[in-house]
DRENDO-1510 file (C-alpha; in Angstrom, 1 decimal, always signed):
<recs>
REC; n; res; u; v; w
REC; 1; UNK; +71.7; +27.9; +17.6 .
REC; 2; UNK; +70.0; +29.8; +14.6 .
REC; 3; UNK; +70.8; +29.1; +11.0 .
REC; 4; UNK; +69.8; +31.8; +8.6 .
REC; 5; UNK; +70.0; +31.2; +5.0 .
REC; 6; UNK; +69.0; +33.0; +1.8 .
REC; 7; UNK; +65.9; +31.8; +0.0 .
REC; 8; UNK; +66.1; +29.9; -3.3 .
REC; 9; UNK; +69.4; +29.8; -4.8 .
REC; 10; UNK; +70.4; +33.4; -3.9 .
REC; 11; UNK; +73.9; +34.1; -2.3 .
REC; 12; UNK; +74.5; +35.9; +0.8 .
REC; 13; UNK; +75.5; +39.0; -0.9 .
REC; 14; UNK; +72.3; +39.1; -2.7 .
REC; 15; UNK; +70.0; +38.1; +0.0 .
REC; 16; UNK; +67.2; +40.6; +1.5 .
REC; 17; UNK; +65.5; +37.7; +3.4 .
REC; 18; UNK; +66.8; +34.9; +5.3 .
REC; 19; UNK; +65.1; +31.6; +6.4 .
REC; 20; UNK; +65.5; +30.8; +10.1 .
REC; 21; UNK; +66.1; +27.4; +11.3 .
REC; 22; UNK; +67.1; +26.1; +14.7 .
REC; 23; UNK; +69.8; +23.4; +14.8 .
REC; 24; UNK; +73.2; +22.3; +16.0 .
REC; 25; UNK; +75.2; +19.4; +15.8 .
REC; 26; UNK; +74.2; +17.7; +19.0 .
REC; 27; UNK; +70.9; +19.0; +18.9 .
REC; 28; UNK; +70.5; +17.5; +15.4 .
REC; 29; UNK; +71.6; +14.1; +16.9 .
REC; 30; UNK; +69.2; +14.5; +19.8 .
REC; 31; UNK; +66.1; +15.0; +17.7 .
REC; 32; UNK; +67.0; +12.2; +15.3 .
REC; 33; UNK; +67.4; +9.7; +18.2 .
REC; 34; UNK; +64.1; +11.0; +19.8 .
REC; 35; UNK; +62.4; +10.4; +16.3 .
REC; 36; UNK; +63.8; +6.8; +16.3 .
REC; 37; UNK; +62.0; +6.4; +19.8 .
REC; 38; UNK; +64.8; +7.0; +22.4 .
REC; 39; UNK; +64.5; +9.1; +25.4 .
REC; 40; UNK; +66.9; +11.9; +25.0 .
REC; 41; UNK; +67.8; +14.7; +27.3 .
REC; 42; UNK; +69.6; +17.6; +25.5 .
REC; 43; UNK; +72.0; +19.8; +27.8 .
REC; 44; UNK; +73.1; +23.4; +27.1 .
REC; 45; UNK; +72.7; +26.9; +27.9 .
REC; 46; UNK; +70.5; +29.3; +26.2 .
REC; 47; UNK; +69.6; +32.9; +26.6 .
REC; 48; UNK; +66.6; +34.0; +28.7 .
REC; 49; UNK; +65.0; +35.5; +25.9 .
REC; 50; UNK; +62.3; +34.8; +22.9 .
REC; 51; UNK; +65.2; +33.3; +20.8 .
REC; 52; UNK; +65.9; +30.9; +23.6 .
REC; 53; UNK; +62.4; +30.1; +23.8 .
REC; 54; UNK; +61.9; +29.4; +20.4 .
REC; 55; UNK; +65.2; +27.0; +20.3 .
REC; 56; UNK; +63.5; +25.2; +23.3 .
REC; 57; UNK; +60.3; +24.6; +21.5 .
REC; 58; UNK; +62.2; +23.2; +18.5 .
REC; 59; UNK; +63.6; +20.7; +20.6 .
REC; 60; UNK; +60.5; +19.7; +22.6 .
REC; 61; UNK; +58.2; +19.5; +19.3 .
REC; 62; UNK; +60.5; +16.5; +18.5 .
REC; 63; UNK; +60.5; +14.8; +21.7 .
REC; 64; UNK; +63.7; +16.0; +23.3 .
REC; 65; UNK; +63.8; +16.5; +27.0 .
REC; 66; UNK; +65.1; +20.1; +27.7 .
REC; 67; UNK; +64.4; +20.3; +31.4 .
REC; 68; UNK; +68.2; +20.6; +32.3 .
REC; 69; UNK; +69.0; +23.4; +29.9 .
REC; 70; UNK; +70.3; +26.3; +31.7 .
REC; 71; UNK; +68.7; +29.7; +30.9 .
REC; 72; UNK; +71.1; +33.0; +30.8 .
REC; 73; UNK; +74.0; +34.4; +29.0 .
REC; 74; UNK; +74.0; +37.3; +26.4 .
REC; 75; UNK; +72.8; +35.9; +23.2 .
REC; 76; UNK; +72.1; +32.8; +20.9 .
REC; 77; UNK; +74.7; +31.6; +18.5 .
REC; 78; UNK; +74.2; +32.1; +14.8 .
REC; 79; UNK; +75.5; +30.8; +11.5 .
REC; 80; UNK; +74.7; +31.7; +8.1 .
REC; 81; UNK; +74.5; +29.0; +5.3 .
REC; 82; UNK; +74.7; +29.8; +1.5 .
REC; 83; UNK; +73.2; +26.6; -0.2 .
REC; 84; UNK; +75.4; +25.2; -3.0 .
REC; 85; UNK; +74.0; +24.8; -6.4 .
REC; 86; UNK; +75.3; +22.9; -9.2 .
REC; 87; UNK; +79.0; +23.6; -9.5 .
REC; 88; UNK; +78.8; +26.2; -6.7 .
REC; 89; UNK; +79.6; +24.9; -3.3 .
REC; 90; UNK; +77.6; +25.6; -0.3 .
REC; 91; UNK; +79.4; +28.2; +2.2 .
REC; 92; UNK; +79.0; +28.7; +5.9 .
REC; 93; UNK; +79.8; +31.6; +8.3 .
REC; 94; UNK; +79.8; +31.4; +12.0 .
REC; 95; UNK; +78.8; +34.1; +14.6 .
REC; 96; UNK; +79.0; +32.3; +18.0 .
REC; 97; UNK; +81.2; +34.7; +20.1 .
REC; 98; UNK; +79.9; +35.8; +23.3 .
REC; 99; UNK; +76.9; +33.4; +22.9 .
REC; 100; UNK; +75.3; +31.7; +26.0 .
REC; 101; UNK; +76.9; +28.3; +25.8 .
REC; 102; UNK; +80.4; +29.9; +24.5 .
REC; 103; UNK; +80.3; +31.5; +28.1 .
REC; 104; UNK; +78.9; +28.7; +30.1 .
REC; 105; UNK; +80.9; +27.4; +33.0 .
REC; 106; UNK; +80.8; +23.8; +34.5 .
REC; 107; UNK; +79.1; +24.9; +37.6 .
REC; 108; UNK; +76.1; +26.2; +35.9 .
REC; 109; UNK; +75.0; +22.5; +35.5 .
REC; 110; UNK; +73.7; +20.0; +37.9 .
REC; 111; UNK; +75.4; +16.8; +36.8 .
REC; 112; UNK; +73.8; +14.5; +39.1 .
REC; 113; UNK; +70.6; +15.5; +37.8 .
REC; 114; UNK; +71.6; +15.4; +34.3 .
REC; 115; UNK; +73.1; +12.0; +34.3 .
REC; 116; UNK; +70.4; +10.3; +36.2 .
REC; 117; UNK; +69.5; +7.1; +34.3 .
REC; 118; UNK; +71.6; +8.0; +31.4 .
REC; 119; UNK; +73.3; +5.6; +29.0 .
REC; 120; UNK; +75.0; +7.5; +26.6 .
REC; 121; UNK; +76.5; +10.9; +26.5 .
REC; 122; UNK; +77.2; +12.6; +23.0 .
REC; 123; UNK; +79.1; +15.6; +22.1 .
REC; 124; UNK; +81.4; +16.8; +19.5 .
REC; 125; UNK; +84.4; +18.9; +18.1 .
REC; 126; UNK; +82.3; +22.0; +17.5 .
REC; 127; UNK; +81.6; +22.4; +21.1 .
REC; 128; UNK; +85.1; +22.1; +22.0 .
REC; 129; UNK; +85.9; +24.7; +19.4 .
REC; 130; UNK; +83.5; +27.5; +20.4 .
REC; 131; UNK; +85.4; +28.9; +23.4 .
REC; 132; UNK; +87.6; +27.8; +26.3 .
REC; 133; UNK; +84.3; +27.8; +28.5 .
REC; 134; UNK; +82.4; +25.4; +26.3 .
REC; 135; UNK; +85.6; +23.2; +26.3 .
REC; 136; UNK; +85.7; +23.0; +29.9 .
REC; 137; UNK; +82.0; +22.3; +30.2 .
REC; 138; UNK; +82.4; +19.3; +27.7 .
REC; 139; UNK; +85.4; +17.9; +29.5 .
REC; 140; UNK; +83.5; +18.2; +32.9 .
REC; 141; UNK; +80.7; +16.5; +31.1 .
REC; 142; UNK; +82.8; +13.5; +29.8 .
REC; 143; UNK; +84.4; +13.1; +33.4 .
REC; 144; UNK; +81.0; +13.1; +35.1 .
REC; 145; UNK; +79.8; +10.4; +32.6 .
REC; 146; UNK; +82.9; +8.2; +33.2 .
REC; 147; UNK; +82.6; +8.5; +37.0 .
REC; 148; UNK; +78.9; +7.0; +36.2 .
REC; 149; UNK; +79.9; +4.3; +33.9 .
REC; 150; UNK; +78.1; +6.1; +31.1 .
REC; 151; UNK; +79.3; +5.6; +27.5 .
REC; 152; UNK; +80.8; +8.6; +25.5 .
REC; 153; UNK; +80.3; +9.3; +21.9 .
REC; 154; UNK; +82.2; +11.8; +20.0 .
REC; 155; UNK; +82.1; +13.3; +16.5 .
REC; 156; UNK; +85.4; +15.2; +15.4 .
REC; 157; UNK; +83.5; +17.7; +13.4 .
REC; 158; UNK; +86.5; +19.9; +12.9 .
REC; 159; UNK; +85.5; +23.5; +11.7 .
REC; 160; UNK; +88.6; +25.4; +10.4 .
REC; 161; UNK; +86.7; +28.9; +11.1 .
REC; 162; UNK; +86.3; +28.1; +14.8 .
REC; 163; UNK; +89.8; +27.0; +15.7 .
REC; 164; UNK; +93.4; +26.1; +14.4 .
REC; 165; UNK; +94.8; +22.5; +13.9 .
REC; 166; UNK; +97.2; +22.9; +16.8 .
REC; 167; UNK; +94.3; +24.0; +19.1 .
REC; 168; UNK; +92.1; +21.1; +18.0 .
REC; 169; UNK; +94.9; +18.7; +18.3 .
REC; 170; UNK; +95.6; +19.7; +21.9 .
REC; 171; UNK; +92.0; +19.5; +22.9 .
REC; 172; UNK; +91.4; +16.1; +21.3 .
REC; 173; UNK; +94.6; +14.7; +22.9 .
REC; 174; UNK; +92.7; +15.6; +26.2 .
REC; 175; UNK; +89.4; +14.7; +25.4 .
REC; 176; UNK; +89.9; +11.4; +23.5 .
REC; 177; UNK; +90.9; +9.1; +26.5 .
REC; 178; UNK; +87.3; +9.6; +27.8 .
REC; 179; UNK; +85.7; +8.4; +24.3 .
REC; 180; UNK; +84.1; +4.7; +23.7 .
REC; 181; UNK; +82.3; +5.4; +20.2 .
REC; 182; UNK; +84.1; +7.9; +17.8 .
REC; 183; UNK; +83.1; +9.4; +14.4 .
REC; 184; UNK; +86.1; +10.5; +12.4 .
REC; 185; UNK; +87.5; +10.1; +9.2 .
REC; 186; UNK; +91.3; +9.7; +7.6 .
REC; 187; UNK; +91.7; +13.5; +7.3 .
REC; 188; UNK; +90.9; +13.9; +11.1 .
REC; 189; UNK; +93.3; +11.2; +11.9 .
REC; 190; UNK; +96.1; +12.7; +9.8 .
REC; 191; UNK; +95.7; +16.2; +9.6 .
REC; 192; UNK; +94.4; +16.9; +13.2 .
REC; 193; UNK; +96.1; +14.1; +15.3 .
REC; 194; UNK; +99.4; +13.8; +13.1 .
REC; 195; UNK; +98.8; +10.3; +12.3 .
REC; 196; UNK; +101.2; +9.2; +9.4 .
REC; 197; UNK; +99.3; +9.5; +6.1 .
REC; 198; UNK; +98.4; +6.1; +4.7 .
REC; 199; UNK; +100.3; +4.5; +2.0 .
REC; 200; UNK; +97.4; +2.2; +0.8 .
REC; 201; UNK; +95.5; +3.6; -2.3 .
REC; 202; UNK; +92.0; +2.1; -1.4 .
REC; 203; UNK; +89.7; +3.4; +1.0 .
REC; 204; UNK; +89.7; +0.5; +3.3 .
REC; 205; UNK; +93.4; +0.3; +3.5 .
REC; 206; UNK; +93.7; +4.1; +4.2 .
REC; 207; UNK; +90.9; +3.6; +6.8 .
REC; 208; UNK; +92.6; +0.9; +8.6 .
REC; 209; UNK; +96.1; +2.7; +8.6 .
REC; 210; UNK; +94.6; +6.0; +9.6 .
REC; 211; UNK; +92.2; +5.1; +12.2 .
REC; 212; UNK; +93.9; +2.0; +14.1 .
REC; 213; UNK; +96.2; +4.1; +15.9 .
REC; 214; UNK; +93.4; +6.2; +17.3 .
REC; 215; UNK; +91.6; +3.1; +18.5 .
REC; 216; UNK; +94.7; +1.6; +20.1 .
REC; 217; UNK; +96.2; +4.7; +21.7 .
REC; 218; UNK; +92.9; +5.8; +23.4 .
REC; 219; UNK; +91.0; +2.6; +23.8 .
REC; 220; UNK; +88.1; +3.4; +21.8 .
REC; 221; UNK; +85.6; +0.5; +20.9 .
REC; 222; UNK; +84.6; +1.6; +17.4 .
REC; 223; UNK; +85.4; +4.4; +14.9 .
REC; 224; UNK; +82.9; +5.2; +12.0 .
REC; 225; UNK; +83.3; +7.5; +9.0 .
REC; 226; UNK; +81.8; +8.5; +5.8 .
REC; 227; UNK; +83.2; +8.7; +2.3 .
REC; 228; UNK; +81.4; +11.4; +0.3 .
REC; 229; UNK; +81.8; +11.4; -3.6 .
REC; 230; UNK; +80.6; +14.5; -4.8 .
REC; 231; UNK; +79.3; +14.6; -8.5 .
REC; 232; UNK; +78.1; +18.0; -8.1 .
REC; 233; UNK; +77.0; +20.4; -5.2 .
REC; 234; UNK; +73.7; +18.8; -5.3 .
REC; 235; UNK; +74.3; +15.2; -6.0 .
REC; 236; UNK; +76.5; +13.2; -3.9 .
REC; 237; UNK; +77.4; +9.4; -3.1 .
REC; 238; UNK; +77.7; +8.4; +0.7 .
REC; 239; UNK; +79.5; +5.1; +1.8 .
REC; 240; UNK; +81.1; +4.4; +4.9 .
REC; 241; UNK; +83.1; +2.2; +7.2 .
REC; 242; UNK; +83.1; +0.9; +10.9 .
REC; 243; UNK; +86.4; -0.2; +12.3 .
REC; 244; UNK; +86.3; -2.0; +15.5 .
REC; 245; UNK; +89.2; -2.0; +18.2 .
REC; 246; UNK; +89.5; -5.7; +17.4 .
REC; 247; UNK; +90.5; -4.7; +13.8 .
REC; 248; UNK; +87.4; -5.8; +12.1 .
REC; 249; UNK; +86.4; -3.5; +9.1 .
REC; 250; UNK; +82.9; -3.1; +7.9 .
REC; 251; UNK; +82.1; -1.4; +4.7 .
REC; 252; UNK; +78.7; -0.3; +3.1 .
REC; 253; UNK; +78.6; +1.0; -0.3 .
REC; 254; UNK; +75.7; +3.5; +0.8 .
REC; 255; UNK; +73.4; +5.6; -1.4 .
REC; 256; UNK; +73.4; +8.3; -4.1 .
REC; 257; UNK; +71.1; +11.2; -3.8 .
REC; 258; UNK; +70.0; +14.5; -4.9 .
REC; 259; UNK; +70.4; +17.1; -2.1 .
REC; 260; UNK; +67.6; +19.3; -0.7 .
REC; 261; UNK; +69.6; +20.4; +2.5 .
REC; 262; UNK; +73.1; +19.4; +2.8 .
REC; 263; UNK; +73.5; +20.4; +6.7 .
REC; 264; UNK; +73.1; +17.8; +9.3 .
REC; 265; UNK; +74.1; +14.8; +7.2 .
REC; 266; UNK; +77.0; +13.7; +9.5 .
REC; 267; UNK; +74.7; +14.3; +12.5 .
REC; 268; UNK; +72.1; +11.9; +11.0 .
REC; 269; UNK; +74.9; +9.3; +10.3 .
REC; 270; UNK; +75.9; +9.4; +13.9 .
REC; 271; UNK; +72.3; +9.2; +15.0 .
REC; 272; UNK; +71.8; +6.3; +13.1 .
REC; 273; UNK; +74.9; +4.4; +14.2 .
REC; 274; UNK; +74.2; +5.3; +17.7 .
REC; 275; UNK; +70.5; +4.1; +17.4 .
REC; 276; UNK; +71.8; +0.5; +16.3 .
REC; 277; UNK; +74.3; +0.8; +19.0 .
REC; 278; UNK; +71.6; +1.5; +21.7 .
REC; 279; UNK; +69.5; -1.4; +20.1 .
REC; 280; UNK; +72.4; -4.0; +20.4 .
REC; 281; UNK; +72.7; -4.4; +16.6 .
REC; 282; UNK; +75.9; -5.8; +15.1 .
REC; 283; UNK; +78.2; -3.0; +13.7 .
REC; 284; UNK; +77.5; -3.8; +10.1 .
REC; 285; UNK; +73.7; -3.2; +10.6 .
REC; 286; UNK; +74.3; -0.1; +12.5 .
REC; 287; UNK; +76.5; +1.2; +9.5 .
REC; 288; UNK; +73.8; +0.4; +7.0 .
REC; 289; UNK; +71.4; +2.0; +8.8 .
REC; 290; UNK; +73.5; +5.1; +9.4 .
REC; 291; UNK; +74.1; +5.6; +6.0 .
REC; 292; UNK; +70.6; +5.2; +5.1 .
REC; 293; UNK; +69.4; +7.8; +7.7 .
REC; 294; UNK; +72.2; +10.3; +6.4 .
REC; 295; UNK; +71.0; +9.8; +2.8 .
REC; 296; UNK; +67.4; +10.5; +3.8 .
REC; 297; UNK; +68.4; +13.7; +5.9 .
REC; 298; UNK; +69.8; +15.0; +2.7 .
REC; 299; UNK; +66.3; +15.2; +1.3 .
REC; 300; UNK; +65.1; +16.9; +4.2 .
REC; 301; UNK; +65.0; +20.7; +5.1 .
REC; 302; UNK; +66.1; +21.9; +8.1 .
REC; 303; UNK; +69.4; +20.8; +10.4 .
REC; 304; UNK; +67.7; +17.6; +11.9 .
REC; 305; UNK; +66.7; +14.3; +10.5 .
REC; 306; UNK; +62.9; +13.6; +11.2 .
REC; 307; UNK; +62.8; +10.3; +9.3 .
REC; 308; UNK; +61.4; +7.5; +11.4 .
REC; 309; UNK; +63.2; +4.0; +11.8 .
REC; 310; UNK; +60.6; +2.5; +9.5 .
REC; 311; UNK; +61.5; +5.1; +6.7 .
REC; 312; UNK; +65.1; +4.2; +7.3 .
REC; 313; UNK; +64.6; +0.7; +7.1 .
REC; 314; UNK; +62.5; +1.2; +3.8 .
REC; 315; UNK; +65.5; +2.8; +2.2 .
REC; 316; UNK; +67.7; +0.0; +3.3 .
REC; 317; UNK; +65.4; -2.5; +1.9 .
REC; 318; UNK; +64.1; -0.5; -0.9 .
REC; 319; UNK; +60.8; -1.7; +0.1 .
REC; 320; UNK; +58.5; +1.0; -1.3 .
REC; 321; UNK; +60.6; +2.2; -4.1 .
REC; 322; UNK; +60.1; +5.8; -5.1 .
REC; 323; UNK; +56.2; +5.7; -5.5 .
REC; 324; UNK; +54.0; +8.0; -3.9 .
REC; 325; UNK; +52.7; +6.7; -0.2 .
REC; 326; UNK; +49.0; +6.8; +0.2 .
</recs>
């Protein structure tokens, strides 16, 4: 989809010009994984017009295969992002009704060709929320993935502007049985899935109490989440956890950073963790890599994290400090 943002520190009410950026949750994950060296195939439906062409070029320039993207439909989905500044938080407005993917149908897609050679399928709750059509496409995709033994990764990504908690819970209860690798937090488990609020006062205890039921009930292998401490709209600290189905909890203290672009930080985390999983790393290494990748994304304009694996490792190891690289 297309993101439109006021320039500088302007609010939407003030803006006479908007900066255009192409992105979207799964697209951001796809680009990041491609930048880490993985062959990535992105599947969606885009309008057969110049905006659709531009979105495809955006993906291809970062090495993402778009050969199975379907063309057609009325329009490209939009969202408006007003950047936060100091004590003023960022705001997002969605304009996705009647978009091509919102009106897509499962029969639009050639699932045999799409899943040929695939080892992992990733999607998120935003796609489920867009429309009943998009939800049906996503459900068909995970069924087709499971038929072929392809692992499924899913990020909750709950957006209250797009649907209600009750709608989200009903969809998640149908979707989670297909999921192997989950990205979700304590609030997702409690507020959306109805898990009892944790009684522990520490983050580790809260994570165990809230997320263990999801792992056990749906047979999920791992669930990973971030904890964000906000010093201001433009300075955050990000730490995180990975909890395995066996009950092993991994924690990483993460990073503190100043924000250039807040959007896509969670997608960068998911891509970083999936990179480690695809490489066969232990969960603790995948978690450290994911947090460093997410921290780097916050310093990069645009939706997607275009950092390389080596750049993430350099941050993890503090190898190059903050000196100019030349």
